[in-house]
C-alpha positions as CSV (number, residue, x, y, z in Angstrom):
1,M,126.8,111.6,50.9
2,L,123.2,110.4,51.4
3,E,124.5,107.0,52.4
4,L,126.7,108.6,55.1
5,I,123.7,110.5,56.5
6,L,121.5,107.4,56.6
7,L,124.3,105.4,58.3
8,D,124.8,108.1,60.9
9,T,121.1,108.1,61.9
10,H,121.0,104.4,62.3
11,L,124.0,104.0,64.5
12,P,123.3,102.5,68.0
13,S,124.8,105.6,69.6
14,S,122.0,107.7,68.2
15,N,119.6,105.9,70.4
16,L,121.4,106.7,73.7
17,P,119.1,109.5,74.7
18,F,116.1,107.2,74.4
19,L,117.9,104.5,76.3
20,F,118.7,106.9,79.1
21,A,115.1,108.2,79.2
22,A,113.8,104.7,79.5
23,F,116.3,103.9,82.2
24,A,115.4,107.0,84.1
25,V,111.7,106.4,83.8
26,S,112.2,102.8,85.0
27,W,114.0,104.0,88.1
28,V,111.3,106.6,88.9
29,V,108.6,104.0,88.5
30,L,110.5,101.6,90.8
31,F,111.0,104.2,93.5
32,G,107.4,105.3,93.3
33,Y,106.2,101.7,93.7
34,L,108.6,101.1,96.6
35,F,107.3,104.3,98.3
36,Y,103.7,103.2,97.8
37,V,104.4,99.7,99.2
38,N,106.3,101.2,102.2
39,R,103.4,103.6,102.9
40,R,100.8,100.8,102.6
41,Q,102.8,98.5,104.8
42,H,103.0,101.2,107.5
43,E,99.2,101.7,107.3
44,V,98.6,97.9,107.6
45,R,100.9,97.8,110.7
46,K,99.0,100.6,112.3
47,E,95.7,98.8,111.6
48,I,97.0,95.5,113.0
49,T,98.1,97.4,116.2
50,R,94.7,99.0,116.5
51,L,92.9,95.7,116.1
52,Q,95.2,94.0,118.7
53,R,94.3,96.8,121.2
54,L,90.7,96.4,120.4
55,L,90.9,92.6,120.9
56,E,92.7,93.1,124.2
57,N,90.1,95.5,125.4
58,N,87.3,93.1,124.5
59,Q,89.1,90.2,126.3
60,E,89.4,92.4,129.5
61,E,85.7,93.2,129.4
62,E,84.7,89.6,129.3
């Protein structure tokens, strides 16, 4: 009976909740990173546009 209990706890299917948790955490981290990169890219584009306008205004003044 003890051998049956030990075999049951070492079956690969007993690790499925941990596998699912790791998979879910990986997706959350990936989407969080993509959200951060997208937000940062938007900020950089706004800064580029602001600098282009500033450069155009300086060229008009000269």
